LUMMI-612651 format. One record per residue: residue in one letter; x, y, z of N, C-alpha, C in turn. Coordinates in pm, whole numbers, padded with zeros to 5 digits, always signed. Layout:
% LUMMI-612651
aXYZXYZXYZ
...
This chain:
% LUMMI-612651
m+26293-17087+05509+26163-17031+05533+26113-16938+05445
v+26025-17002+05419+25956-16882+05277+25911-16784+05295
a+25926-16645+05226+25858-16540+05215+25780-16482+05130
s+25739-16374+05130+25639-16285+04986+25799-16213+04945
h+25839-16155+04803+25930-16120+04749+25959-15952+04880
g+25815-15907+04883+25852-15770+04923+25918-15726+05053
a+25861-15850+05104+25884-15917+05363+26009-15954+05287
a+26089-16023+05235+26210-16098+05214+26315-16055+05211
r+26299-15939+05093+26361-15795+05089+26353-15691+05215
a+26255-15691+05296+26259-15591+05396+26384-15549+05508
s+26426-15433+05529+26515-15439+05614+26478-15400+05738
a+26567-15389+05806+26493-15352+05977+26436-15242+06014
p+26408-15198+06071+26352-15059+06023+26457-14940+06098
s+26403-14801+06071+26557-14727+06121+26641-14699+06227
a+26760-14623+06252+26774-14601+06381+26676-14530+06461
w+26670-14365+06367+26527-14342+06391+26375-14389+06449
l+26316-14475+06399+26253-14558+06430+26277-14636+06559
l+26397-14633+06574+26460-14746+06671+26430-14686+06792
a+26407-14522+06779+26446-14479+06897+26286-14403+06950
l+26263-14438+06832+26044-14384+06928+26005-14531+06964
e+26106-14641+06988+26008-14701+07114+25983-14610+07195
f+26106-14485+07258+26087-14466+07432+25923-14405+07391
r+25858-14425+07304+25734-14331+07360+25621-14408+07381
a+25676-14571+07434+25578-14701+07487+25512-14638+07642
p+25579-14568+07701+25471-14523+07833+25424-14402+07828
w+25384-14372+07656+25269-14303+07657+25180-14377+07627
e+25163-14489+07487+25102-14572+07464+25015-14634+07600
f+25120-14696+07626+25045-14702+07771+24960-14614+07897
g+24979-14506+07910+24943-14388+07929+24811-14384+07896
a+24767-14370+07752+24674-14290+07696+24574-14436+07729
l+24592-14509+07745+24467-14641+07768+24351-14583+07946
l+24432-14468+07971+24301-14424+08115+24255-14318+08035
p+24340-14206+07930+24163-14158+07839+24076-14201+07723
a+24145-14379+07710+24034-14376+07626+23948-14502+07696
w+23972-14514+07871+23926-14643+07919+23784-14655+07866
f+23696-14564+07855+23524-14557+07817+23505-14595+07722
a+23642-14522+07582+23560-14612+07428+23593-14767+07435
l+23707-14778+07550+23730-14943+07539+23668-15022+07596
q+23530-14960+07688+23427-15012+07786+23315-15093+07666
r+23334-15021+07567+23252-14977+07451+23238-15101+07321
a+23409-15177+07387+23393-15303+07321+23285-15433+07365
p+23292-15488+07200+23166-15595+07238+23211-15706+07333
a+23117-15710+07419+23115-15830+07529+23166-15993+07531
g+23279-16045+07531+23271-16186+07435+23218-16256+07537
d+23238-16381+07470+23118-16512+07514+23154-16611+07639
g+23305-16555+07670+23367-16639+07830+23450-16762+07719
h+23496-16747+07628+23505-16837+07581+23764-16855+07607
g+23828-16947+07614+23950-16856+07700+24079-16844+07604
v+24209-16751+07591+24233-16746+07543+24387-16722+07583
v+24488-16769+07510+24615-16809+07559+24704-16700+07507
v+24728-16527+07599+24895-16436+07528+24991-16453+07507
f+25067-16533+07434+25229-16521+07493+25317-16431+07429
p+25404-16388+07552+25493-16276+07493+25613-16250+07409
g+25645-16148+07426+25726-16099+07313+25855-16176+07393
l+25965-16157+07279+26108-16215+07326+26189-16094+07399
s+26191-16205+07521+26312-16169+07645+26155-16027+07792
a+26068-16101+07715+25943-16100+07795+25886-16162+07848
s+25807-16120+07977+25752-16231+08080+25585-16212+08069
d+25480-16299+08130+25390-16244+08156+25332-16099+08202
a+25431-16099+08288+25408-15905+08328+25350-15864+08222
s+25428-15799+08126+25443-15741+07994+25234-15726+07905
t+25202-15892+08002+25079-15885+07862+24959-15877+07974
m+25057-15827+08124+24885-15926+08184+24784-15716+08209
p+24805-15616+08141+24753-15509+08157+24643-15592+08032
l+24668-15609+07920+24608-15702+07787+24479-15812+07875
r+24539-15897+07982+24525-16016+08014+24342-15939+08103
s+24396-15851+08196+24299-15797+08260+24199-15747+08218
y+24226-15649+08095+24055-15589+07987+24010-15672+07905
l+24047-15785+07901+24035-15867+07829+23897-15975+07897
r+23949-16006+08033+23923-16048+08163+23805-15982+08210
g+23802-15816+08158+23714-15793+08224+23566-15781+08089
l+23648-15793+07953+23516-15853+07885+23407-15985+07862
g+23518-16066+07943+23422-16193+07921+23502-16258+07961
y+23630-16305+07903+23691-16388+07815+23779-16430+07948
q+23845-16552+07905+23935-16681+08017+24038-16676+07964
p+24118-16531+08001+24277-16554+07992+24329-16576+08043
t+24498-16652+07956+24578-16670+08062+24699-16668+07960
g+24775-16646+08076+24932-16621+08007+25028-16757+08005
w+25166-16734+07956+25216-16875+07881+25250-16921+08029
d+25252-16846+08129+25376-16964+08257+25431-17018+08239
q+25576-16916+08145+25661-17017+08133+25796-16891+08180
g+25780-16802+08230+25830-16689+08259+25918-16660+08138
f+25962-16574+08194+26063-16503+07941+26148-16582+07875
n+26027-16505+07819+26036-16561+07664+26188-16527+07653
f+26294-16641+07645+26397-16695+07578+26483-16720+07450
g+26281-16761+07436+26313-16825+07238+26268-16969+07337
p+26279-17032+07185+26191-17197+07196+26292-17342+07268
r+26366-17251+07363+26467-17420+07473+26352-17503+07439
a+26474-17530+07500+26389-17753+07528+26218-17696+07590
g+26178-17814+07553+26008-17802+07632+25955-17658+07593
v+25939-17576+07613+25858-17458+07592+25762-17526+07396
l+25795-17531+07311+25718-17556+07263+25626-17628+07297
k+25659-17774+07335+25636-17881+07415+25507-17789+07536
t+25481-17740+07618+25482-17730+07758+25374-17614+07666
a+25357-17521+07562+25332-17430+07454+25125-17518+07450
r+25190-17594+07431+25024-17708+07341+25033-17798+07451
w+25008-17817+07543+24975-17868+07642+24898-17815+07680
q+24932-17673+07723+24868-17516+07804+24713-17532+07684
v+24794-17496+07548+24635-17551+07497+24512-17613+07499
e+24595-17726+07483+24499-17871+07524+24390-17809+07603
t+24520-17821+07775+24416-17800+07874+24333-17731+07894
l+24366-17537+07836+24267-17524+07884+24117-17522+07792
a+24129-17567+07650+24058-17659+07571+23929-17703+07628
e+24105-17821+07720+23960-17899+07730+23946-17859+07911
r+23935-17762+07981+23824-17672+08045+23742-17631+08038
t+23764-17555+07912+23664-17442+07874+23516-17564+07800
g+23586-17679+07735+23455-17692+07646+23449-17651+07551
r+23601-17552+07534+23553-17523+07314+23614-17471+07265
r+23695-17445+07192+23834-17392+07081+23871-17251+07161
v+24012-17228+07201+24128-17122+07302+24119-17040+07110
s+24121-16935+07222+24248-16796+07082+24304-16815+07106
l+24368-16845+07027+24587-16730+07065+24614-16604+07016
i+24721-16552+07147+24747-16391+07143+24897-16387+07050
g+24928-16343+07052+25098-16320+07025+25159-16211+06994
w+25274-16148+07076+25341-16039+07098+25485-16057+07015
s+25520-16017+06919+25582-16010+06852+25654-16141+06798
l+25771-16212+06924+25787-16362+06882+25649-16435+06952
g+25577-16386+07059+25502-16484+07076+25363-16483+06991
g+25376-16423+06907+25279-16402+06762+25332-16553+06665
i+25491-16557+06673+25526-16685+06599+25500-16868+06652
y+25498-16856+06841+25444-16943+06883+25273-16961+06883
a+25152-16889+06850+25005-16851+06834+25029-16899+06698
r+25092-16872+06587+24996-16942+06467+25104-17048+06434
e+25209-17137+06508+25212-17248+06450+25168-17342+06544
l+25118-17303+06656+25065-17376+06777+24856-17413+06666
a+24880-17307+06611+24733-17305+06548+24738-17433+06406
k+24909-17395+06409+24862-17564+06301+24864-17683+06312
e+24955-17667+06429+24940-17787+06499+24824-17855+06499
l+24749-17749+06582+24593-17795+06677+24509-17733+06631
p+24526-17747+06504+24346-17645+06411+24219-17717+06441
d+24211-17841+06556+24076-17840+06595+24041-17819+06734
l+24187-17728+06816+24113-17666+06875+24122-17533+06939
v+24232-17470+06825+24232-17310+06763+24114-17254+06681
r+24040-17162+06800+23913-17049+06712+23979-16978+06617
g+24094-16930+06673+24181-16739+06565+24284-16756+06643
v+24348-16699+06579+24497-16605+06589+24501-16493+06589
i+24551-16433+06679+24586-16266+06694+24740-16298+06643
t+24800-16181+06585+24932-16160+06657+24965-15965+06662
l+25053-15902+06678+25122-15842+06742+25266-15753+06716
g+25278-15727+06610+25379-15749+06598+25482-15800+06520
t+25427-15983+06472+25504-16053+06479+25582-16056+06334
p+25672-16136+06357+25818-16109+06174+25777-16231+06132
f+25684-16286+06096+25669-16417+06022+25683-16415+05823
a+25694-16288+05834+25626-16272+05682+25786-16235+05614
g+25914-16238+05734+26010-16132+05647+26157-16243+05669
s+26259-16175+05612+26370-16262+05674+26382-16212+05854
h+26504-16316+05909+26584-16229+05980+26572-16091+06027
k+26653-16048+05918+26762-15931+05940+26617-15846+05838
s+26469-15870+05923+26429-15786+05879+26368-15698+06057
t+26419-15742+06157+26400-15691+06258+26562-15647+06284
n+26529-15560+06405+26635-15509+06491+26683-15578+06575
a+26630-15755+06644+26638-15788+06755+26670-15968+06676
w+26740-15961+06646+26749-16089+06571+26886-16118+06637
r+26956-16033+06671+27078-16069+06757+27046-16105+06897
l+26951-16063+06958+26891-16016+07087+26895-16148+07127
y+26780-16245+07027+26707-16382+06933+26866-16477+06956
e+26906-16493+06919+27027-16595+06909+27103-16587+07054
l+27184-16470+07170+27202-16445+07237+27115-16508+07366
t+27012-16455+07331+26872-16519+07414+26856-16697+07424
s+26855-16697+07333+26778-16878+07288+26938-17004+07271
g+27094-16892+07274+27162-17001+07228+27145-17029+07071
r+27035-17015+06993+27026-17089+06885+27038-17011+06765
d+27096-17044+06693+27119-16991+06529+26952-16946+06445
i+26931-16882+06475+26791-16858+06406+26740-16900+06227
e+26841-16821+06195+26862-16908+06036+26807-17087+06059
r+26875-17159+06117+26890-17289+06100+26800-17284+06182
e+26749-17265+06246+26594-17229+06310+26426-17261+06263
t+26475-17091+06150+26334-17107+06086+26313-17199+05993
a+26424-17242+05951+26465-17329+05825+26355-17456+05801
h+26302-17422+05963+26222-17646+05957+26021-17529+05970
y+26045-17442+05971+25886-17396+05911+25864-17333+05818
d+25751-17332+05775+25692-17250+05731+25635-17089+05728
l+25662-17017+05802+25616-16937+05869+25514-16852+05817
p+25578-16809+05663+25460-16721+05595+25336-16776+05587
q+25316-16971+05615+25169-16961+05614+25079-16954+05674
a+24972-16937+05676+24868-16841+05794+24762-17003+05787
p+24781-17029+05959+24728-17119+06002+24562-17198+05945
r+24428-17203+05974+24366-17253+05930+24252-17158+05982
a+24269-17147+06055+24144-17032+06157+24202-16907+06090
p+24091-16843+06174+24094-16695+06107+24231-16635+06191
t+24243-16569+06108+24448-16488+06153+24388-16401+06150
t+24488-16261+06203+24455-16123+06226+24605-16092+06275
s+24687-16005+06177+24736-15916+06192+24811-15847+06243
v+24816-15747+06375+24748-15655+06373+24944-15588+06413
f+24991-15498+06280+25033-15394+06267+25155-15284+06284
s+25217-15196+06261+25273-15073+06289+25375-15012+06202
r+25340-14897+06091+25438-14887+06003+25571-14799+06117
t+25458-14793+06234+25603-14722+06236+25689-14774+06394
d+25677-14895+06346+25752-14994+06449+25879-15015+06417
g+25969-14928+06567+26094-14959+06524+26223-15079+06573
i+26109-15196+06540+26202-15295+06602+26165-15402+06445
v+26099-15444+06444+26035-15543+06309+25961-15450+06161
s+26025-15442+06089+25959-15438+05961+25836-15426+05942
w+25794-15318+05905+25649-15391+05934+25534-15398+05824
q+25666-15442+05719+25643-15534+05597+25657-15726+05626
a+25696-15757+05738+25742-15836+05791+25572-15894+05877
s+25537-15813+05902+25421-15868+05955+25293-15877+05866
l+25308-15846+05797+25247-15859+05686+25163-16002+05613
q+25021-16032+05619+25011-16222+05622+24915-16174+05477
a+25046-16219+05358+25028-16230+05236+24841-16361+05240
p+24782-16363+05095+24628-16402+05101+24669-16529+05083
s+24570-16578+05127+24618-16780+05089+24501-16770+05070
r+24483-16918+05056+24475-16989+04944+24352-17099+05017
d+24430-17137+05093+24390-17250+05255+24296-17147+05363
n+24305-17037+05357+24295-16939+05405+24192-16780+05391
p+24103-16812+05360+24067-16659+05298+24001-16552+05469
h+24040-16658+05558+23958-16567+05611+24064-16564+05680
t+24205-16454+05696+24268-16337+05689+24279-16211+05684
e+24402-16157+05769+24381-15997+05735+24476-15910+05816
n+24511-15780+05822+24638-15759+05842+24558-15600+05886
i+24553-15592+06023+24493-15438+06046+24611-15337+06135
e+24604-15205+06071+24694-15103+06145+24681-15036+06223
v+24774-15030+06347+24736-14935+06406+24896-14837+06394
v+24850-14756+06468+24964-14606+06488+25045-14685+06637
a+25141-14735+06678+25184-14769+06778+25365-14817+06722
s+25378-14831+06858+25590-14922+06881+25552-15020+06879
h+25655-15067+06850+25685-15252+06939+25663-15314+07049
v+25713-15160+07149+25740-15160+07253+25569-15185+07369
g+25549-15083+07279+25409-14986+07340+25248-15135+07257
l+25274-15202+07119+25221-15289+07092+25056-15335+07156
g+25127-15422+07266+25039-15513+07341+24994-15357+07509
l+25038-15214+07471+24983-15166+07627+24903-15028+07490
n+24841-15091+07397+24812-14980+07273+24666-14973+07265
p+24612-14841+07309+24447-14883+07242+24370-14903+07188
s+24429-14844+07087+24444-14878+06936+24408-15028+06914
a+24530-15159+06932+24505-15215+06915+24469-15318+07061
w+24404-15282+07173+24290-15369+07198+24180-15342+07167
w+24198-15240+07070+23961-15272+07048+24023-15320+06949
a+24122-15377+06872+24105-15486+06743+24171-15562+06788
v+24191-15601+06881+24197-15739+06932+24050-15777+07019
a+23988-15697+07116+23830-15706+07125+23761-15753+07051
d+23753-15666+06877+23665-15674+06813+23630-15799+06733
r+23754-15891+06671+23864-15973+06677+23783-16027+06800
l+23793-16109+06846+23791-16188+06988+23655-16225+06976
a+23560-16112+06954+23416-16160+06965+23299-16218+06864
q+23382-16208+06708+23312-16231+06643+23303-16428+06705
p+23122-16425+06612+23043-16541+06702+23194-16683+06603
e+23194-16805+06703+23247-16823+06607+23209-16913+06486
g+23304-16889+06399+23241-16994+06221+23148-16814+06199
q+23184-16785+06243+23076-16625+06206+23198-16538+06094
w+23335-16495+06097+23434-16456+06036+23427-16286+05974
k+23471-16205+06031+23378-16120+05889+23554-16010+05884
p+23636-15949+05750+23683-15854+05800+23744-15735+05861
f+23780-15683+05961+23806-15621+06038+23752-15472+05932
e+23591-15377+06028+23564-15283+05891+23584-15100+05976
r+23705-15071+05903+23693-14940+05903+23634-14856+05888
k+23600-14742+06005+23489-14716+05977+23581-14494+05956
r+23477-14443+05902+23480-14293+05916+23599-14218+05991
g+23574-14115+05939+23623-13959+06071+23727-14037+06249
l+23735-14041+06291+23824-14085+06394+23934-14231+06402
h+23767-14344+06358+23805-14441+06371+23909-14456+06228
g+23867-14410+06151+23966-14461+06066+24091-14348+06041
l+24109-14254+06108+24264-14189+06174+24364-14324+06259
l+24267-14393+06371+24290-14480+06485+24385-14610+06335
f+24303-14660+06241+24245-14769+06149+24324-14717+06035
p+24497-14670+06084+24538-14671+05861+24460-14787+05792
d+24446-14699+05682+24411-14832+05506+24532-14941+05532
p+24558-15072+05617+24694-15108+05541+24724-15167+05342
h+24633-15099+05330+24660-15123+05136+24684-15054+05050
r+24756-14888+05158+24792-14810+05052+24925-14808+05038
């Protein structure tokens, strides 16, 4: 697996950050007071969106996000494969079939969203199906660091039954897909080192970016700021990509400068 120098050396988040993962329920609770603002996000254009859950999670974890996107006018779907215990036999083949089917049904390219491990699926599927994928958004996905840059690699090996180093050696995970690619990350992520979620500039694809939010790893898919970033990115007209715009005031506090 190829990784940038800084990300490759990144260690797993500290025990203090790991303990802060217990704040995830409050992030979900913050959706209620933020609901009015979230409804002001740009309306969707009806294209299909596949949302992949994180390690050991199922479509139940992404249901709130998918419901929100449906309300904005998209056609979101889960991955329909139960709990995500890694790329077991048939998992990636089924996921590829799902992307192909959704693109055929809607008659348009689809967007892929992946939370944590689900983001690895989204990125690699976009590389395999460049003509069918409109854009990729990942939430706390460790594509740029070694397996030791996360606190979940042992759980991955336990649930998947696979050696993570041997598994990732077959892929160039840091390489961005050809489609516009956004990595949403948090410096207070207690599971994945934030450096491991940074997309390095790509010569092959200038349409890549990193968006920082203040969130836990477990709460990223339920965080109001992350939802706004996802809605903003999905709403871009196809072929007219522009970087995420950080504004002054409260907006700037919710989305810190990722380059600081």
